[in-house]
N, C-alpha and C positions, 0 to 999 in steps of 0.2 A: 529478403526476410521481412515478415510483417512487423508492424509497430503499433503503438497505441491508436494511431489513426485508423489502422485496419479494424480495431475493435469498434470504433465509432461507426465506421461504414457498415460493418456487419450487423451491429445492433439495429441500425436504421433500416436495414433490409429485412431482418428477422421479425421485427415489430411484435414480439411476444414477451411480455413481462411477467407472465404467470408461471412461477417455478413449479407448481404442482403439475400443470399440463406438460411443461417442458420435461420434467423428470419422468413422468409416466410414459412418455413417448420415446425418450432417447437415453434414459439412464436406468440401470437394472437394480441397483442396491443402495442408492443414495437417497436419504430422506431428510437429514438435518438441514435446516434452512441456510446456515452459514456455509456448509459444504456445497449445497446446491448453487449458492451464489458464486462460490469460487469456480465451480465447473462452468457456470454461465460466462464468467469473465475469460476463462481459458478458451472456451469455444469461440468467444467473440474475437479474440486475438488471432486464433488459428483459422477461423472461418469454417467451423465444422458443427454448427448448431444442429443440423438435421441428420447427422450421422449417428449410428449406434455406438454405445459406449466402447466396445472392443475396437472399433475403427477409430474412434477419437484418440485412444491411447497411442496408436501407431502414429497419428499426425502430431500429437504432443511431442513425441520423441524426436521428430524432425525439427521442431521449432524451439523447444525449451531446453536449456542446458541444466536447469535446476528447477525443481518444483517444491522444495522446502518441506517444512513440517510446522506443527502448531506452536512449537516452543521457541523457534529461532527464525528471525527474519532473514531474507525476504520470502514471500510465498512463491514468486515466479521470477525466472530470469530468461529472457530471450537470448538465444545464442549470439555471443559477441555484441550484445546490445543492452537494453534497459532492464532494470529490476523493478518489481512491483510488490506492494503490500496491500492485501485485500481485507477490508473491514466491513462488517455488517452491523447496522444499527436499526432501531425501530422508529426513531424519531429524528427529524432533521435538526432538532435543537440539542440532541444528546452530544456530550463530549466524546472524543475518540480515545478509548483506552489503549495505550501503547505498552502497558505492563512495565517490565524492567528496562526496555529500550527507549532511550530518549529520542526525540524527533529527528528524522533524517532528511537532510537536504540532498544527500547522495548516499550511495552504498560504497563504503570504503573497505578494502580488504584488511585494513588494520583493525576493524571493529572486532572486539573480542567476543561479541555475541553471535557472530555468524559462524557456522560450522566449518570444519576442515573440508567437508564435501563441497560446500558452497565455494570456498576459496579456490578449490581445485576443479571446479565444474567445467572448465574450458581448457582446450589444449594450450592456448597461449595465456600466460599469466596476465591478469588484469589488476589494476590498482584502484580504480573507482568506476562506478557506473551511475548514469542518470537514474533517478529513483522516482517512482510515482506511487502515490496513495490512491487506491480505488475504493471509494466508500459507497456502499449501497444502503439505501433506506428501504428495508424489507419488512413488511408486516403481513402476517397470515400467508407467507410464501408468495406474496405479490411484490414485485419491485416497483416502488413508486418513484424513486429518484436514484440516479447515480451521479457521483461527483468524482471526476478524475483530476488530480492535482499534482503537478510536478513538485518534487520536494524543494527545489530552489525557490519556488514561488510561495512556499508555505512555512518552511523551517529555516532557522538560522544555522550557521556553521557549527560543527561539533564543539568548538571551544566555548561557545556561549553556555552550553549545558554542562560541560565538564567543569567549568569554574565553580559550579555549585556541587556537582556530584563528587568530584575528587576530594575536596576538603572534607566533605561528610564521610567519605570512605576512610580518609586518613585519621579522622577523629575517632571513628569506631575502632579502627585498628589499634590506636593508642589505648583506648579504654580496655580492649580485650587483652592487650599485652601487659599493661600495668595491673590489670585485675587478676592476672593469672589464669585466664580462661583458655581453653583449648580451641584454637582456631581451625576452621575447615577451609578447604579450597573452594573458591566461588568467584563468579563474575559479578555477583550482586554486591550490595554494600558491605555485607559481612555474613559469616556463618560461625556459630558457636557449637562445638560438639560436646557431648557428655556433660550437660549442664547440671544434672542432678547427681546425688551420691551413687545411684545405681549405674550411672553412665548410659541411660537409655533415652535421654531427651536431647534433641538438637534444636537450635534456634536459627532460622533464616531471617536475615535482616535485608529486606528487599525494598527498593524504590519502586513506586507505582506512578508512571508518567501518564498524564492525560493532556490532550491538546484540544482546543476549541474546534468545533466542527467547521469545515470549510463552507458549508451552507450558511453558517452564521458569519464567519470571517469575511466572506466576500459578498454579503447580501446587498451592499451598495451598488454592485455592478451586475448582479443577477436579477433578472426579471422573472419571478415565479408566476406561472399561470395555474391557479388552483383548479381550473376546469379541466386541465389535461390529466389523462390517466397515467402518463409516464413522461419524465423529463430527464435528460442527461446534460451535464455541464462539464466542460474540460477547460482547465487553465494550464498553459505552458508558456515558457519564455518564447519570445519571437525568434531568438537564435535557435532554440530547439526545434521549433516548427520548421524553420528553413533547412534544417539538417535532415529532415525526413525526406524520403525519396520523392522526386518530382512526380512520378507516376501516381503515387498514393495521394499526394496533395491535389493533383488534377481531378482525380475521382471524387475526392472530398468536396472540392470547390464547385464541381458540376452538380452536386446533389442539392436540389432546390429546397429540400426540407431541412438541411443543416445550415445553421447561421454561424458565420465566422466574423468576429469583431476584433479590431485592434483596440487595445485598452492599456491602461497603466495601473499598477498596484504598488503599494509600499514595499521596499526591499526589506526582507525579514531581518537582515543584519543592520540596517540603518534606515528607519522609516522616513528620514528626511530626503532620501533618494527614491526615485520612482523607477520601476522596471517596465519595459515594454513587453506586453504579453499578447497572446492570442486567446480569446474567449470563444469556445466552440460549443454550440448548444443544439439540441434536437429534442423534439417532443411529439407525442401523438395522443 
């Protein structure tokens, strides 16, 4: 089964970052920049860049157990393997909008924001999955940069975010209860139904999470070359890298255009501790 390493290898071989050209040759009905980038990432994992759309879908079905939707994470799950959230931005300095989902170090089946279909997407029940954010800096349908970051290198444990989120939710619940408002069912901070005398107005109370862009967070260990047309950076734990199949790692390490560096970053749960990571980069 392919992995995120497959995506890096396949992108380095494809060497095409122009989504307009890519879509006109291989996709029939996709035009939106964000959707094109998601197809690009799916193709990179499966290794089907140059197949036609109908043939791609057949290959996706072999590899992915879940392909998600716009409103619930994740965007992709490889069968019996990792989960991915794909984000498109136009500027490397832009924050990443996570909407109502707080940052994820892993994908947990206990997460109320993932769908029942996601929880049941595989024959054997799973409890947690390694999680990657894939962030593309795309302007005028040209991919300038891709940053792939393992959640454990980027985000704290869920308890860190819940210690703010849950007291806020409890306080809103108290206000609605004591105020005599009609509460609605929601996974967000709160929902009030029939606010006005006619009973035709509802209020959604929604948290909007943002996280600083990894291009900014890890700028101390990333060496940007502004002369390059395209650059890709990947950060994952050393342990995760060593769990990927040996065959894939051999192919990656033999590719002279791909640079692999051992480095250390601050632990998202305790910055006083450092994590051993692999920094993988490629550019043209």
